[in-house]
C-alpha positions in Angstrom: 75.8 123.5 128.8 73.0 126.2 128.0 73.6 126.4 124.3 72.2 129.2 122.1 72.3 128.4 118.3 72.2 131.4 116.2 71.7 130.8 112.9 70.3 132.4 109.5 67.7 130.4 108.0 67.6 129.7 103.9 63.8 130.1 103.2 64.6 130.4 99.3 67.3 128.8 97.0 68.1 132.5 95.6 72.1 133.0 95.5 71.1 136.3 98.4 70.6 133.2 100.7 73.0 130.6 99.3 75.3 131.0 102.7 72.5 130.7 105.2 72.0 127.4 106.8 68.5 124.5 105.2 66.1 123.1 107.7 67.9 120.0 107.3 71.4 121.1 108.8 69.7 123.3 111.5 68.2 120.1 112.4 71.0 118.2 112.4 73.1 120.6 114.1 70.8 120.7 117.1 70.4 117.3 117.1 74.1 117.0 117.4 74.5 119.7 120.3 71.7 118.0 121.9 73.4 114.1 121.5 76.6 116.0 123.3 74.1 116.4 126.4 73.0 120.4 125.9 70.1 122.1 126.1 69.8 123.8 123.1 67.4 127.5 121.7 67.5 127.7 118.4 67.4 131.5 117.5 67.0 132.3 114.4 68.5 136.3 113.3 67.1 136.9 110.7 64.9 139.4 112.0 65.4 142.6 113.9 68.5 143.0 115.9 66.6 143.8 118.9 64.8 140.3 119.0 67.3 138.7 118.9 68.8 140.5 121.9 65.6 139.6 123.9 66.0 135.9 122.9 69.2 136.1 124.1 68.7 137.9 127.2 65.7 136.0 128.2 67.6 132.5 127.8 70.9 133.4 129.4 73.2 130.7 127.3 76.2 129.5 128.7 77.7 129.8 125.2 76.7 130.7 121.9 76.9 128.2 119.3 76.8 130.6 116.2 76.6 130.0 112.3 74.7 133.3 111.4 76.2 134.9 108.2 74.4 138.0 108.8 72.2 139.3 105.7 73.9 142.3 104.5 77.2 144.8 104.4 81.0 143.8 104.1 80.7 143.4 107.8 78.0 141.2 108.1 79.9 138.1 109.5 81.0 140.1 112.2 78.2 141.5 112.9 76.5 138.8 115.3 80.0 138.1 117.3 80.2 142.0 117.8 76.5 141.7 119.0 77.6 138.7 121.5 80.4 140.4 123.0 78.7 143.3 123.8 76.3 141.5 125.1 78.8 139.7 127.8 77.9 136.2 125.9 80.9 133.6 124.9 80.7 132.5 121.7 82.1 130.0 119.2 84.2 130.6 116.4 86.3 133.1 115.1 86.5 136.9 116.4 84.5 140.0 114.8 87.9 141.8 113.6 88.8 138.0 112.0 85.5 137.5 110.1 85.9 141.2 109.1 89.1 140.8 107.5 88.6 137.1 106.1 85.3 138.4 104.2 87.0 140.9 102.2 89.6 138.7 100.1 91.9 141.6 98.6 92.5 142.1 102.3 93.0 139.1 103.4 95.4 138.5 100.9 97.1 141.3 101.7 98.0 139.7 104.9 98.4 136.7 103.9 100.9 137.3 101.3 103.1 139.3 103.9 103.1 136.0 106.2 104.8 134.8 103.1 102.7 132.8 101.4 102.1 132.2 97.8 99.0 133.6 96.4 97.6 134.5 92.2 98.4 137.7 91.3 94.9 140.2 91.7 93.8 143.7 91.5 90.8 145.0 93.4 88.2 147.1 91.8 85.7 148.9 93.2 85.6 151.5 89.6 85.6 150.5 86.3 88.8 152.8 86.1 90.9 151.1 88.4 91.1 148.4 86.2 94.6 147.6 85.2 94.7 144.6 83.2 98.5 145.0 82.0 99.9 144.0 85.3 98.0 140.6 85.0 98.5 137.4 83.1 95.9 136.0 81.4 93.5 133.9 81.9 92.7 135.6 84.9 88.9 135.2 87.1 86.5 137.7 88.4 84.6 137.3 91.6 83.2 139.3 94.1 85.5 140.4 96.8 82.7 140.1 99.5 80.9 136.8 99.0 81.3 133.7 100.0 79.5 129.7 99.0 81.0 130.7 95.4 78.1 133.5 95.1 78.8 135.6 91.6 81.6 132.7 90.4 80.4 131.1 87.2 81.9 129.2 83.8 82.0 132.8 82.6 83.8 134.4 85.6 87.2 133.0 83.5 88.4 135.3 81.4 91.3 134.7 78.6 90.5 137.1 76.1 91.9 140.6 76.8 88.5 141.6 74.9 86.6 140.1 77.4 87.7 141.5 80.6 86.6 145.2 81.0 82.5 143.8 80.3 82.6 141.3 82.4 84.4 143.0 85.5 81.7 145.7 84.3 79.1 143.0 84.8 80.3 142.1 88.3 80.5 145.5 89.6 76.9 145.8 88.5 75.8 143.1 91.0 79.0 143.6 93.9 79.0 147.3 94.3 81.1 146.7 97.3 84.3 145.8 94.6 85.4 142.7 92.6 88.4 140.8 92.7 90.5 140.3 89.2 93.0 136.9 90.0 95.2 135.6 87.9 93.6 131.4 87.1 95.8 129.3 88.0 95.2 126.4 85.8 94.6 123.1 88.5 93.0 121.7 91.4 91.1 123.1 94.2 92.3 121.8 98.0 90.4 122.8 100.5 92.1 122.9 104.8 89.6 122.1 107.3 90.8 123.2 110.6 90.1 122.5 114.2 91.5 124.2 117.0 90.7 121.6 119.6 91.7 118.7 117.3 95.4 117.8 116.4 96.9 120.7 118.3 100.3 119.0 117.1 99.4 120.5 114.4 98.1 124.1 114.6 94.3 122.3 114.4 95.3 121.9 110.6 93.3 118.9 109.3 94.6 116.8 106.0 93.5 118.6 102.9 90.5 117.6 100.7 89.4 117.6 97.7 86.3 118.2 96.3 85.9 115.5 92.8 83.6 116.7 90.6 81.3 114.0 88.1 83.0 114.7 84.5 79.5 115.1 83.5 79.3 118.1 85.0 82.5 119.8 84.5 82.3 123.0 82.7 85.2 123.6 80.6 87.5 125.7 83.3 88.0 123.1 86.7 86.3 125.6 89.1 83.7 124.9 92.2 81.4 127.5 90.6 77.6 128.2 92.1 75.7 126.1 90.3 78.1 123.2 91.3 77.4 123.9 95.0 73.6 124.7 94.2 72.2 123.1 91.7 74.0 119.9 91.3 75.7 119.5 94.7 75.1 115.8 94.4 77.7 116.0 91.4 80.1 116.5 93.5 81.9 114.3 96.1 84.6 115.1 98.7 88.0 112.8 98.6 89.4 112.9 102.1 92.6 113.1 102.4 93.2 114.6 98.9 95.3 112.7 96.5 98.8 114.5 96.1 102.1 113.8 96.9 103.2 113.9 100.4 105.6 116.8 100.1 102.7 118.5 98.9 100.5 118.0 101.7 102.9 119.3 104.1 103.5 121.8 102.4 100.0 122.7 101.7 100.1 122.2 105.6 102.8 124.9 106.7 100.6 127.5 104.1 97.7 126.2 106.4 99.2 127.1 109.6 100.6 130.2 108.5 97.3 131.6 107.3 94.8 130.4 110.2 97.7 132.0 112.7 98.5 135.5 110.7 94.6 135.7 110.4 93.7 134.8 114.1 91.2 132.4 113.3 89.9 130.2 115.9 87.6 127.1 116.5 87.3 126.5 113.2 87.5 127.2 110.3 88.3 126.4 106.4 91.1 127.6 103.5 90.8 127.1 99.8 94.3 126.6 97.8 95.1 125.7 94.3 97.2 123.3 92.9 99.0 124.5 90.0 99.5 122.1 87.1 103.1 123.6 87.7 103.2 122.1 91.1 103.1 125.1 92.6 100.2 126.1 95.9 98.6 129.4 95.6 96.3 130.6 98.4 92.8 131.7 97.4 90.6 132.7 100.5 89.8 131.5 104.0 86.5 130.8 105.5 86.7 131.6 108.9 82.9 130.7 109.3 82.8 127.4 107.3 79.9 125.5 106.2 78.8 122.7 108.8 76.2 121.2 107.3 75.9 117.4 106.8 78.3 116.0 103.8 80.8 119.4 104.3 84.8 119.1 103.7 85.4 119.9 107.6 83.4 116.1 108.6 85.1 114.2 105.8 88.8 115.4 107.4 87.9 115.0 110.7 86.5 111.4 110.2 90.6 110.7 109.3 91.1 111.6 113.2 88.3 109.2 114.6 85.8 112.5 114.9 82.5 111.9 113.6 79.6 114.4 113.3 78.6 114.3 116.7 82.4 115.2 118.0 83.0 117.8 115.0 80.6 120.0 117.0 82.3 119.0 119.9 85.5 120.2 119.7 84.5 123.5 118.6 82.6 123.8 121.7 85.5 122.4 123.7 88.2 125.2 122.2 85.1 127.8 122.7 84.5 127.2 126.3 88.7 127.0 127.1 88.8 130.0 125.3 86.0 131.8 127.5 86.3 130.1 130.2 82.8 128.9 130.3 82.1 125.9 132.7 78.9 124.9 133.9 77.9 122.4 136.8 78.9 119.3 135.1 82.4 120.8 134.0 83.5 122.4 136.9 82.9 119.4 139.6 85.7 117.7 140.8 84.0 114.3 141.1 80.7 113.0 139.3 77.5 113.4 140.6 75.3 111.3 142.0 72.5 110.5 139.7 70.6 108.0 138.1 69.1 107.7 134.2 71.9 109.0 131.7 75.4 109.7 132.7 78.8 111.4 131.0 80.4 108.2 128.8 83.6 108.6 127.9 84.7 106.4 125.4 88.5 105.4 124.2 89.4 104.2 121.6 92.3 104.1 118.9 91.5 105.1 115.3 92.4 103.0 112.8 94.3 105.6 110.3 96.3 102.6 108.5 94.1 100.6 106.4 95.7 96.8 106.8 96.7 95.0 103.6 97.1 91.2 103.1 99.2 88.5 103.5 102.8 90.2 104.4 101.4 93.5 104.2 100.8 96.5 106.6 99.0 95.4 109.7 100.6 97.8 112.3 96.6 99.4 112.8 94.8 96.1 112.6 93.4 96.2 115.9 92.5 99.6 115.8 89.0 100.7 114.7 87.7 102.5 111.8 86.0 105.6 112.0 83.1 104.1 110.8 82.9 101.7 113.9 83.4 104.5 116.4 80.5 106.1 115.1 78.5 103.3 115.7 79.4 102.4 119.3 78.9 106.4 120.0 75.4 106.3 118.2 74.8 103.3 120.3 75.7 104.5 123.8 73.9 108.3 122.7 70.6 106.0 122.1 70.5 105.1 126.1 70.4 109.3 126.6 74.0 109.4 127.8 76.4 111.9 126.8 79.6 110.6 124.7 82.9 112.4 125.1 85.3 111.2 123.0 88.4 110.1 124.7 91.3 109.0 122.0 93.8 106.8 123.8 96.7 109.2 122.9 99.9 110.5 125.4 97.3 113.3 126.3 94.3 111.0 128.1 95.4 111.7 131.0 95.1 115.1 130.7 92.0 114.9 128.8 90.3 113.5 131.6 91.3 115.1 133.8 89.5 118.4 132.1 86.5 116.4 131.4 85.1 115.1 134.2 83.3 111.7 133.2 81.2 109.2 134.7 82.3 105.5 133.3 83.8 104.7 130.3 83.3 102.8 127.3 86.9 101.1 126.8 87.8 99.6 123.5 91.6 101.6 123.5 94.0 98.7 122.0 97.2 101.1 123.2 100.3 101.6 121.9 103.2 99.2 122.4 104.3 96.3 124.2 102.4 93.4 126.0 100.7 95.4 128.9 99.3 98.3 125.7 95.6 97.0 126.2 96.2 97.9 130.0 97.2 101.3 129.7 93.6 102.5 129.9 92.4 100.9 132.0 95.5 101.7 134.8 95.2 104.8 133.7 91.4 104.9 134.9 91.6 102.8 138.0 94.4 105.3 139.3 92.0 108.1 138.4 89.1 106.2 140.1 86.9 106.6 137.0 84.6 102.9 136.4 85.0 101.5 132.9 84.2 98.8 130.9 85.6 95.6 130.3 88.1 93.6 131.5 91.3 95.2 134.4 94.7 95.3 133.2 95.7 92.2 134.4 93.6 90.0 132.4 94.2 92.1 129.1 98.0 91.7 129.8 97.7 88.3 130.7 95.3 87.4 127.9 97.2 89.3 125.6 100.4 87.6 126.3 99.2 84.1 124.6 102.0 81.9 126.6 100.9 83.3 129.9 97.7 82.7 129.5 98.0 79.3 127.6 100.0 78.3 131.1 97.1 79.9 133.4 94.5 77.7 131.8 96.3 74.7 132.0 96.2 75.0 135.8 92.5 75.2 135.6 92.3 72.0 133.5 91.7 72.8 129.9 93.7 71.4 127.0 96.1 73.5 125.1 98.2 72.9 122.1 101.7 71.8 123.5 103.7 75.0 122.8 107.1 77.1 123.6 108.8 80.7 122.9 111.6 81.4 120.2 113.3 84.6 120.4 116.0 84.1 118.1 115.3 80.7 115.9 117.7 78.2 117.7 116.1 77.3 120.6 116.6 73.8 121.0 113.2 72.2 120.6 111.5 69.6 122.9 111.8 65.8 122.0 107.4 66.0 122.2 107.1 68.6 120.0 105.5 66.5 116.9 104.8 68.6 113.1 103.2 70.5 111.8 103.4 73.7 114.1 101.7 77.3 113.9 103.9 80.1 114.6 102.8 83.3 115.1 103.7 86.2 117.8 102.9 85.7 121.0 101.4 88.8 122.6 99.4 90.5 118.9 95.5 90.3 118.6 92.9 90.5 115.1 95.9 87.8 113.8 98.6 90.1 113.3 101.4 87.6 112.1 99.2 84.9 111.4 99.0 83.9 107.4 99.1 80.7 105.1 102.4 80.5 105.5 102.2 80.2 109.9 101.8 76.3 109.1 105.3 74.4 108.7 106.3 70.7 108.4 109.9 70.9 109.0 112.8 72.3 111.8 114.5 74.4 108.6 111.0 76.3 108.3 109.9 76.8 111.9 113.7 78.8 112.4 113.0 80.8 109.9 109.8 81.8 110.5 110.3 82.4 114.2 113.6 84.5 112.9 111.7 86.3 110.6 108.6 87.2 113.4 110.4 87.6 116.4 112.1 90.6 114.3 109.1 91.9 112.6 107.1 92.0 115.9 110.2 92.7 118.2 109.0 89.9 120.5 108.7 86.6 121.2 107.4 84.0 118.6 104.9 81.4 119.6 105.1 77.9 118.8 102.5 75.5 119.2 101.6 71.8 117.8 98.8 72.5 115.2 95.5 71.1 116.2 93.2 69.5 113.0 89.7 69.6 113.0 87.3 72.2 113.5 87.6 76.0 114.7 84.6 77.5 117.3 85.1 81.0 119.0 82.8 81.2 122.1 81.2 85.0 122.9 80.5 85.8 126.5 78.9 88.7 128.0 78.6 89.3 132.1 80.9 88.8 135.2 81.1 85.9 136.9 78.4 83.9 135.2 78.6 85.1 131.6 76.3 84.5 129.6 77.6 81.8 126.9 76.0 83.5 123.4 75.7 80.7 120.2 78.7 79.3 119.6 80.1 80.3 116.0 82.2 77.4 113.7 84.3 79.3 111.5 84.2 77.0 108.5 86.7 76.9 106.3 86.0 76.3 102.5 89.1 75.7 100.5 91.2 71.9 100.3 94.0 73.5 102.0 95.1 70.4 105.0 96.2 72.8 107.4 94.0 75.6 107.0 93.8 78.6 109.7 91.8 81.6 110.5 94.4 84.0 109.1 94.8 87.8 108.7 94.2 87.5 105.0 91.2 85.7 105.8 89.9 88.3 107.9 90.0 90.7 105.4 88.6 88.8 102.7 86.6 86.1 104.5 83.7 85.4 101.7 86.3 83.1 100.0 88.0 82.1 102.2 85.6 80.7 104.9 82.1 80.6 106.0 80.5 81.3 109.5 78.0 79.0 111.0 76.0 80.5 114.0 75.1 78.6 115.8 77.1 76.1 115.2 76.0 72.2 113.9 77.1 70.7 117.3 75.6 67.6 119.6 74.8 68.4 123.3 77.4 66.8 124.7 79.9 69.1 122.2 77.8 72.3 122.9 78.1 71.6 126.6 81.9 70.9 126.6 82.8 74.3 124.7 80.4 76.2 126.6 82.0 74.8 129.9 85.5 75.5 128.5 84.7 78.8 127.7 83.4 79.6 131.2 86.4 77.9 133.0 88.8 80.5 130.5 87.1 83.4 131.3 87.1 83.3 134.9 90.7 81.5 135.3 91.5 85.2 132.9 89.6 86.9 135.2 87.2 88.0 132.5 84.8 91.2 132.7 81.5 92.4 130.9 83.1 90.7 127.3 85.1 88.6 126.1 86.0 85.7 122.8 87.5 82.5 123.3 89.0 80.3 120.2 89.4 76.8 120.4 89.9 74.2 118.3 88.3 70.3 118.7 90.4 67.7 116.8 88.4 63.9 115.8 87.9 62.5 118.9 86.2 65.7 120.3 88.8 67.0 122.5 88.8 70.4 122.8 91.8 72.6 122.8 92.1 76.5 124.1 93.9 78.7 121.1 93.6 82.2 123.0 91.3 85.0 124.4 90.0 87.9 123.2 89.0 89.9 126.3 89.1 93.4 124.0 86.7 91.9 121.0 86.0 94.2 117.5 83.0 95.7 117.7 82.8 96.6 113.7 79.0 96.5 112.5 78.2 93.5 110.5 81.3 92.0 110.3 83.1 91.4 113.9 82.8 87.8 115.0 81.2 88.7 118.2 78.3 90.9 116.5 77.3 88.3 114.5 77.1 85.7 117.5 75.0 88.0 119.7 73.0 88.7 116.7 72.5 85.1 116.4 71.7 85.2 119.8 68.9 88.2 119.0 70.7 90.7 120.2 71.5 93.1 118.3 74.2 95.9 117.8 72.3 98.6 120.0 71.6 96.0 122.4 75.3 94.2 123.0 76.9 98.0 123.4 74.0 98.1 125.6 75.0 95.2 127.4 78.8 95.8 127.6 78.2 99.2 129.0 75.8 98.2 131.8 78.8 96.5 134.0 80.7 99.7 134.0 77.5 101.6 134.8 76.4 98.9 138.1 80.6 99.9 138.8 79.7 103.2 139.1 76.6 102.9 140.7 78.6 100.8 143.4 81.9 103.7 143.8 78.6 106.5 144.4 77.2 104.2 147.2 80.3 104.2 148.9 81.1 107.4 148.7 78.1 108.0 150.6 78.9 105.8 153.0 82.0 107.3 153.5 80.3 110.9 153.3 77.9 109.9 155.8 80.6 108.0 158.3 82.7 111.6 158.3 79.9 113.5 158.8 78.8 111.1 162.2 82.2 111.7 162.7 82.3 115.5 162.7 78.5 115.8 165.0 80.1 113.3 167.6 83.0 115.8 167.2 
């Protein structure tokens, strides 16, 4: 898409230009838009409007990505969107009416108050004679009515004595003659609620509230985010996301935010400032329909909780604007990907981790999902090859998202949501839509996730596995050949979910109790298998029919437990429980046996592109298959496969590129097949 990036460039740290974008912000936004695959023309609008018009008409963009604040007047934020509408250009953000409304704090309070949202008491003053101090309860805060970025707000803006109020208002009017707001000061904390219309649609685009935390050394006598903090001491302010508030407060704030965004007509993006009083009440302060997009802004911290990185936030703004204006470029309007080489539109399917796993017996429901930090690392690695990355969070809306946003190939790490076929959900959808993707197909993913089924298939290919059985009720009869100790774990979970120190048991009573508990907790049978003492190894592979075996890793247990397991808590706190030797210390025969077994497992289960297989080796040197993960973790510096690849001379970018190459090859094969079909159809038409 051809995008014109309209902005005001900040040339000085003066208050007049406080709302403008710094050069660093302009460069970051332009780079982000380009990484999304758009052609970007930066248009600085501070000169004559005729110059802006000429540049826009010459460039003829599909969409204007607008952050321009305007330079003067009560309608300055509305000026450029009004100009874009007059010229017939689609643009991001709210329309001129909303921008004019929200820049006027007192008018916004009228609209919001009428909609039922609580605001502090206030009076608007254009002339000192209008000041009615008796109608307000001290303390109050005096601020410009038509300014943002905390312009005109200092510690002295808070007035606690009636005798000072008139002088403070007079001084404020001298600087801001368009009018000032005198508002009852609520003692408490500031909360900010960002808005991205294309994200969290079930919540009306309202993201989680965030809070700006100020270094105690820079706090004034009043807890306000004043102009000095925003401009001179910005390093003293950090963003806490989500804000540390009780759930009921977060719900109240979210409800109020939805009302405000709707009442003001905010579109694409925005931000609302609330005050949480010490009395527990929530008060609306103001809304910014043209919020800051500088790196580190609160909107990114809130978006990160949704699994969105910097680029994806910009992409979300473009998505909602393009939908509203019905903007389509050549790529978006085609029903099939183009036949081309070089950079591709790469969909990125994932599940974002919003619940942080805890230790033994704790919450591990999202242990297999990926953190926003990991997702960003993968995006950057894909983009580094010149491809456009399209976020595809694996929700129930994925099919509609795929239909609306054609992609050439999908880089898949989605774990799915529930059931023993959950890892197959996204690949199966992609196959239905004839979209190539990375990694194993639905059958391989479903079989590998079901550890018992995987063991049966591997055994048929001559690979040893421990003896095992499944228990659903805990009352099942045990086979005579079963010997203790045994290990008990959920049959269809990954990331060592359900595997803890107590998973190895020595008696039948312990076995039955644990099997019953696990079956109830994970709603699936418990897998019971003979515990194999000895060394533990994991083998990473990349490729397809003849996969490359990466250096073998040994998981060395450093404690004195006679029956150690690589359990969930060890993975969370591995520095104190295990050591990773990669490459493992093996003789030639042992290494070849592990490599042979790994390739056999890869082939038996039908894996593709990447997989990691876990083994135990007993004292006699016999290798036993434990499980296979065809969707291994890719967390930089932490996941086993990443460390294995590094030992093999493959950095993180290289690893992602290797995995992606399989999907790209299948994309190219599909395109060749389509061309053959089209040539055949053309030939038949010519004969006819």
